[in-house]
Structure formats: C-alpha cells, structure tokens
C-alpha positions as CSV (number, residue, x, y, z in Angstrom):
1,X,74.4,-31.6,-46.2
2,X,71.3,-33.7,-46.2
3,X,71.4,-36.1,-49.1
4,X,67.6,-36.1,-49.7
5,X,67.9,-32.6,-51.1
6,X,70.6,-33.2,-53.8
7,X,68.4,-34.5,-56.6
8,X,66.4,-31.3,-56.9
9,X,68.4,-28.4,-55.6
10,X,70.5,-26.8,-58.3
11,X,73.4,-25.7,-56.2
12,X,75.0,-23.7,-59.0
13,X,72.0,-21.5,-59.4
14,X,71.5,-20.9,-55.7
15,X,75.1,-20.0,-55.1
16,X,75.7,-17.9,-58.2
17,X,72.6,-15.7,-58.1
18,X,70.8,-13.8,-55.3
19,X,67.4,-15.0,-54.1
20,X,64.4,-13.4,-55.9
21,X,62.6,-10.6,-54.1
22,X,59.9,-12.0,-51.8
23,X,56.6,-10.5,-50.9
24,X,56.4,-9.3,-47.3
25,X,53.0,-9.3,-45.7
26,X,52.2,-7.9,-42.3
27,X,48.7,-9.0,-41.6
28,X,45.0,-9.0,-42.4
29,X,42.0,-9.5,-40.3
30,X,38.5,-10.8,-39.9
31,X,35.5,-9.1,-38.4
32,X,35.0,-11.0,-35.1
33,X,31.6,-10.9,-33.4
34,X,32.3,-11.5,-29.8
35,X,33.2,-8.8,-27.4
36,X,36.5,-10.2,-26.4
37,X,37.8,-10.6,-29.9
38,X,40.0,-8.1,-31.7
39,X,38.3,-5.6,-34.0
40,X,40.4,-5.4,-37.1
41,X,39.9,-4.4,-40.7
42,X,41.4,-5.3,-44.1
43,X,43.3,-2.7,-46.0
44,X,44.1,-4.8,-49.0
45,X,43.3,-8.2,-50.5
46,X,45.2,-10.2,-53.1
47,X,43.3,-9.9,-56.4
48,X,45.0,-8.1,-59.3
49,X,43.4,-7.9,-62.7
50,X,45.9,-5.6,-64.2
51,X,46.7,-6.2,-67.9
52,X,44.5,-9.4,-67.9
53,X,43.7,-11.1,-71.1
54,X,40.4,-12.2,-69.7
55,X,37.3,-10.2,-70.5
56,X,35.5,-11.4,-67.3
57,X,36.7,-10.4,-63.9
58,X,35.4,-11.0,-60.4
59,X,35.9,-8.3,-57.9
60,X,36.8,-9.4,-54.3
61,X,33.9,-9.7,-52.0
62,X,34.2,-7.0,-49.3
63,X,31.7,-7.1,-46.4
64,X,29.5,-3.9,-46.5
65,X,29.8,-3.4,-42.8
66,X,33.6,-3.5,-43.0
67,X,34.1,-1.6,-46.3
68,X,37.2,0.6,-46.1
69,X,37.7,3.5,-48.5
70,X,41.5,2.8,-48.5
71,X,41.1,-0.8,-49.8
72,X,42.8,-1.6,-53.0
73,X,43.3,-4.9,-54.8
74,X,46.7,-6.6,-54.4
75,X,49.2,-6.6,-57.3
76,X,49.8,-10.3,-58.0
77,X,53.0,-9.5,-59.9
78,X,54.3,-8.1,-56.6
79,X,53.5,-11.4,-54.7
80,X,55.6,-13.2,-57.3
81,X,58.5,-10.7,-56.8
82,X,58.0,-9.5,-60.3
83,X,56.3,-6.1,-60.1
84,X,58.1,-3.6,-62.4
85,X,55.9,-0.6,-61.7
86,X,56.9,0.3,-58.2
87,X,57.8,3.8,-59.4
88,X,54.5,4.2,-61.3
89,X,52.3,6.5,-59.3
90,X,49.1,5.5,-61.1
91,X,49.9,1.8,-60.5
92,X,50.6,2.4,-56.8
93,X,47.3,4.3,-56.5
94,X,45.4,1.5,-58.1
95,X,47.0,-1.6,-56.5
96,X,48.1,-2.5,-53.0
97,X,51.6,-3.7,-52.4
98,X,51.4,-4.5,-48.7
99,X,48.8,-5.4,-46.1
100,X,48.3,-4.0,-42.6
101,X,45.9,-4.3,-39.8
102,X,44.7,-1.9,-37.1
103,X,43.9,-3.6,-33.8
104,X,41.2,-2.2,-31.5
105,X,42.3,-4.4,-28.6
106,X,45.7,-5.7,-27.6
107,X,46.3,-9.5,-27.6
108,X,47.2,-9.4,-23.9
109,X,43.6,-8.5,-23.1
110,X,42.2,-11.7,-24.6
111,X,41.5,-14.2,-21.8
112,X,40.9,-17.4,-23.8
113,X,44.3,-17.5,-25.6
114,X,46.3,-20.7,-24.8
115,X,49.9,-21.4,-25.0
116,X,50.7,-23.2,-28.2
117,X,53.3,-25.8,-29.1
118,X,54.4,-23.9,-32.1
119,X,55.6,-20.3,-32.7
120,X,54.5,-20.1,-36.3
121,X,51.9,-21.7,-38.5
122,X,52.4,-22.0,-42.3
123,X,49.0,-21.6,-43.8
124,X,48.9,-23.4,-47.2
125,X,46.2,-23.8,-49.8
126,X,47.3,-25.3,-53.1
127,X,45.4,-24.9,-56.4
128,X,45.3,-27.2,-59.3
129,X,43.8,-30.7,-59.8
130,X,45.9,-32.1,-62.6
131,X,49.2,-30.4,-61.5
132,X,49.8,-27.8,-58.9
133,X,49.1,-24.3,-60.4
134,X,49.5,-22.1,-57.3
135,X,51.6,-22.5,-54.1
136,X,50.8,-19.8,-51.5
137,X,52.1,-20.0,-47.9
138,X,51.3,-17.4,-45.2
139,X,53.5,-17.2,-42.1
140,X,51.2,-16.7,-39.1
141,X,52.9,-15.5,-35.9
142,X,51.2,-17.2,-32.9
143,X,52.4,-14.5,-30.4
144,X,51.2,-11.5,-32.4
145,X,48.3,-13.3,-34.1
146,X,49.5,-11.6,-37.4
147,X,50.6,-12.8,-40.7
148,X,54.2,-11.5,-40.8
149,X,55.4,-12.9,-44.1
150,X,54.2,-14.8,-47.2
151,X,55.5,-16.9,-50.1
152,X,53.4,-17.0,-53.3
153,X,54.2,-18.6,-56.6
154,X,52.2,-19.6,-59.6
155,X,53.4,-23.0,-60.9
156,X,53.8,-24.1,-64.5
157,X,52.9,-27.8,-65.3
158,X,55.6,-29.9,-66.9
159,X,53.6,-32.8,-68.4
160,X,51.1,-30.8,-70.6
161,X,51.3,-29.4,-74.0
162,X,51.2,-25.6,-74.3
163,X,47.7,-25.7,-75.8
164,X,46.5,-27.8,-72.8
165,X,48.2,-25.5,-70.4
166,X,46.4,-22.5,-72.0
167,X,43.0,-24.2,-71.8
168,X,43.7,-25.3,-68.2
169,X,44.7,-21.8,-67.1
170,X,41.9,-20.1,-68.9
171,X,39.4,-22.4,-67.2
172,X,41.0,-22.0,-63.8
173,X,42.0,-18.4,-63.6
174,X,40.3,-16.7,-66.6
175,X,37.1,-16.0,-64.5
176,X,39.3,-14.3,-61.9
177,X,41.0,-12.1,-64.5
178,X,44.5,-13.2,-63.4
179,X,45.3,-15.6,-66.2
180,X,47.8,-13.1,-67.7
181,X,49.6,-12.8,-64.4
182,X,49.8,-16.6,-64.2
183,X,51.3,-16.8,-67.7
184,X,53.8,-14.0,-67.0
185,X,55.1,-15.4,-63.7
186,X,54.5,-19.2,-63.4
187,X,57.6,-21.3,-62.9
188,X,58.2,-25.1,-62.6
189,X,57.5,-26.8,-59.3
190,X,61.1,-27.8,-58.7
191,X,62.0,-24.1,-59.0
192,X,59.2,-23.2,-56.6
193,X,60.6,-25.6,-54.0
194,X,64.1,-24.2,-54.4
195,X,62.8,-20.7,-53.8
196,X,60.5,-21.8,-51.0
197,X,63.5,-23.3,-49.2
198,X,65.4,-20.0,-49.6
199,X,62.4,-18.4,-48.0
200,X,62.3,-21.0,-45.2
201,X,65.9,-20.5,-44.2
202,X,66.1,-16.7,-44.2
203,X,66.3,-14.6,-41.1
204,X,63.4,-12.3,-40.5
205,X,63.7,-8.9,-38.8
206,X,66.6,-10.2,-36.7
207,X,64.3,-12.0,-34.2
208,X,62.3,-14.6,-36.1
209,X,64.3,-17.9,-36.1
210,X,64.8,-19.9,-39.3
211,X,61.8,-22.0,-40.0
212,X,63.7,-25.0,-41.2
213,X,66.1,-27.4,-39.5
214,X,68.0,-27.8,-42.8
215,X,71.1,-29.6,-41.4
216,X,69.2,-31.8,-38.9
217,X,66.2,-33.9,-39.7
218,X,64.9,-31.5,-42.3
219,X,61.7,-30.8,-40.4
220,X,60.2,-27.4,-39.6
221,X,61.6,-25.5,-36.6
222,X,58.8,-24.8,-34.1
223,X,56.4,-24.3,-37.0
224,X,53.7,-26.4,-38.6
225,X,51.7,-26.4,-41.8
226,X,48.0,-25.6,-41.5
227,X,45.7,-26.7,-44.2
228,X,41.9,-26.9,-44.7
229,X,41.7,-30.6,-45.3
230,X,44.3,-33.3,-45.9
231,X,44.4,-33.2,-49.7
232,X,47.1,-30.6,-50.1
233,X,49.9,-32.4,-48.2
234,X,48.6,-36.0,-48.1
235,X,47.9,-36.3,-51.8
236,X,48.8,-33.4,-54.0
237,X,52.4,-32.5,-53.0
238,X,53.6,-36.2,-53.2
239,X,51.9,-36.5,-56.6
240,X,53.5,-33.3,-57.8
241,X,56.9,-34.4,-56.5
242,X,56.7,-37.6,-58.4
243,X,55.6,-35.8,-61.6
244,X,58.5,-33.3,-61.2
245,X,61.0,-36.0,-60.5
246,X,62.0,-34.9,-57.0
247,X,62.0,-36.5,-53.6
248,X,59.3,-35.5,-51.1
249,X,61.0,-32.9,-48.7
250,X,60.8,-33.9,-45.0
251,X,59.1,-30.7,-44.0
252,X,56.0,-32.0,-45.7
253,X,55.9,-35.0,-43.3
254,X,53.2,-33.6,-40.9
255,X,50.5,-31.0,-40.8
256,X,47.5,-29.6,-39.0
257,X,44.1,-30.1,-40.7
258,X,42.0,-27.2,-39.5
259,X,38.8,-29.1,-40.2
260,X,39.7,-31.6,-37.5
261,X,40.7,-28.9,-35.0
262,X,37.4,-27.1,-35.7
263,X,35.4,-30.4,-35.2
264,X,37.1,-31.3,-31.9
265,X,37.0,-27.8,-30.5
266,X,33.5,-26.6,-31.4
267,X,32.1,-30.1,-31.5
268,X,30.3,-29.5,-34.8
269,X,31.2,-30.6,-38.3
270,X,32.2,-28.1,-41.0
271,X,33.2,-29.8,-44.2
272,X,35.1,-26.8,-45.8
273,X,36.5,-23.3,-45.4
274,X,33.3,-21.5,-46.4
275,X,31.1,-23.6,-44.0
276,X,33.5,-22.8,-41.1
277,X,33.4,-19.1,-42.0
278,X,29.6,-19.1,-42.1
279,X,29.4,-20.8,-38.7
280,X,31.9,-18.3,-37.3
281,X,30.2,-15.3,-39.0
282,X,33.4,-14.4,-40.9
283,X,32.5,-12.9,-44.3
284,X,34.7,-14.3,-47.0
285,X,37.2,-11.9,-48.7
286,X,38.7,-12.2,-52.2
287,X,38.0,-14.9,-54.8
288,X,37.3,-18.4,-53.7
289,X,39.7,-20.9,-55.3
290,X,42.3,-18.2,-55.9
291,X,44.9,-19.8,-53.6
292,X,46.4,-16.7,-52.0
293,X,42.9,-15.4,-51.1
294,X,41.8,-18.8,-49.7
295,X,45.0,-18.9,-47.6
296,X,44.0,-15.6,-46.1
297,X,40.5,-16.7,-45.3
298,X,41.9,-19.9,-43.7
299,X,44.2,-17.8,-41.6
300,X,41.2,-15.8,-40.5
301,X,39.5,-19.0,-39.3
302,X,42.8,-20.0,-37.6
303,X,42.9,-16.6,-35.8
304,X,39.3,-17.1,-34.7
305,X,40.0,-20.6,-33.3
306,X,43.1,-19.3,-31.4
307,X,41.2,-16.4,-30.0
308,X,38.4,-18.7,-28.8
309,X,41.1,-20.8,-27.0
310,X,41.7,-23.7,-29.3
311,X,44.9,-25.7,-29.0
312,X,46.4,-26.5,-32.5
313,X,48.1,-29.9,-32.6
314,X,49.5,-32.0,-35.4
315,X,46.6,-34.0,-36.9
316,X,48.4,-36.1,-39.5
317,X,51.9,-37.5,-39.7
318,X,53.7,-39.7,-42.3
319,X,55.7,-42.8,-41.3
320,X,59.4,-42.1,-41.6
321,X,60.2,-45.4,-43.2
322,X,57.2,-45.3,-45.5
323,X,56.2,-41.7,-46.3
324,X,53.2,-43.0,-48.4
325,X,51.6,-44.2,-45.1
326,X,49.8,-41.4,-43.2
327,X,48.7,-41.8,-39.6
328,X,45.8,-39.6,-38.5
329,X,46.2,-38.6,-34.9
330,X,42.6,-37.4,-34.0
331,X,39.9,-39.9,-33.4
332,X,37.2,-37.4,-34.4
333,X,38.1,-36.1,-37.8
334,X,36.7,-35.1,-41.2
335,X,37.3,-38.0,-43.5
C-alpha cells in the first residue's frame, strides 16, 4: 500500500461501509457551427433550486435556437448521491436525474479527429477562493466524445466559524438558489478525497479501466485532468491539502490547461472559458461560477477542440522531489 495515502484515508470507514451512491452522467453537448461537427442537444443541465432558502434564483441560460421542451434543471441533491425523492413523481417531473445526448452524425464521420495520448479526460473546475467549496469532475471519453461519468461534491470549510461559513455560502451560492443544497450536502475536503478515490478505482460498465494506478506510482491511468487555467491544480488543491492536513495525492502532479491548448492550436488568445466559448460560438449553459455547470461548459470547449483536430498534451507538471515546483511545458501559454 502506498504510504503517501495513509495520513488521510480512514481505512476503517472505507472497509466497514459501502461507498456512497455516485451520480452517473452520460453526456451533454454543444451546438457546433461547422458542417463536419456533431449536431447535439442538451436534455438537462445541473441547476437545482429545490427547497432553497434564497429568495433570488438564476435560471440556466438556454440558447433560444437550441431550446428543448424536454429540458429540466438537474437535481443537485442527486449529484451528491443524496436525493431522497426518486419515488416522487412530481419531483421527477420537475428535475432531471440524468443527462443524455442525441447525435446527428457518428464520430467516425469526422475527418479532423486525431489519435490522443489519453483515453479519458477528467474535466475539473473548483469553486471557492478562501477554501474549496465545490469539487466537480466530469469523465470525458475520448473515443465516444461523451461524458460518461461524473463526481460532484460540495465541500465544507474547516477553518471558519459557522457564521463565517453561512456568510461565505450566502455570498457564493445564494444568487444561484443552491445555498440550501450546499448546507444539506457539503462534507469536509478529506472526505471528498476519500470518496473521489473510491470513484477513481471503480470499474465502469465492465470495459472502462480503473482510472488510477493506486498500487504503482499513484498517477492516473491513461487519463489526465483538464482545467481552464492553472489555478485549480497548481494553487488551490495544494493550499486546501495543507489546510486539511493531508498530503498532496500524486494524481494531482500534472494537468492540461485548456487555455494553453486553445492558444497553440487556434493561434489566438482567450483568457477564460467564456471568451473561448464566444470565439467558438458556443452559447454558455447553466450558471457561471457554479462548478458543475462550468465543468460542463469546459467539456464543450474540449469537445470542440478535439473535433477540430487538436492534440491534447500535458501542459504543466510538478517536480517529483519538490511538488511545489511546477514546470510549464508549452512555450506559448496563458500566464
């Protein structure tokens, strides 16, 4: 057993209780505007305002041209594995509990697709400036160009008073109408990491390999994190690990910054997710700065890049002997 994991994995809990139910997501799509792209549509997004304590809510932004009468907001209790209303007909009619995509064109017909080094991309977009508040990861299958699984947890800070936490969450999630969901479901970061590792090591549909070389070097197995910028994995995860008193897991040692891929492939600079989406004519869906929605939009940009023929390579890597040192591998990059 790798010794780096012992300080923060509570073995007794993992061995004595079954893993929590995880949210399974098939896919979502973006409207693509070139003739050789796939024509897809979104059947559900991720915003749930059910039982919110906030008086102000923001509805997901759905492009008029792609509006679908079957669209329903996602139940965020479900993404936490804590929905208790799966037998409630009214609840099921109001909220979506899975996502799916209809493809107008098979992937085999797309001429610009390139062979990739990785089988899967883990699209990650953290939320929370003081401490991490939301940890969403989407599993993007390179062969099918679909999101085939997801891990989503709200994260409870450990170094704040309850009053400060309430103010922090009200300011962050109150405008989205999901502050009640956060308070009902948030868990500490070390618990999130434990559950995330259970998710990484599980078998999927009998043919998707485990994503994590747990007993080897602790790195991901033919998979790579994809982020929009370096902040999530270069800065925030190590900071949160220090605050939570755990060692930085080795699967966070390298990642792909989509901004750098975009710059080098299209030869034009886009400083953020929304600017990339504007350039690519991808209307944003959901609520910006709700992590699960931003992850979906980043995955839509990722899909567009792959469809155009981009090769996704690692853009940043930590030094094994000194994880605080990060080497950036692209000469042209967004600093």
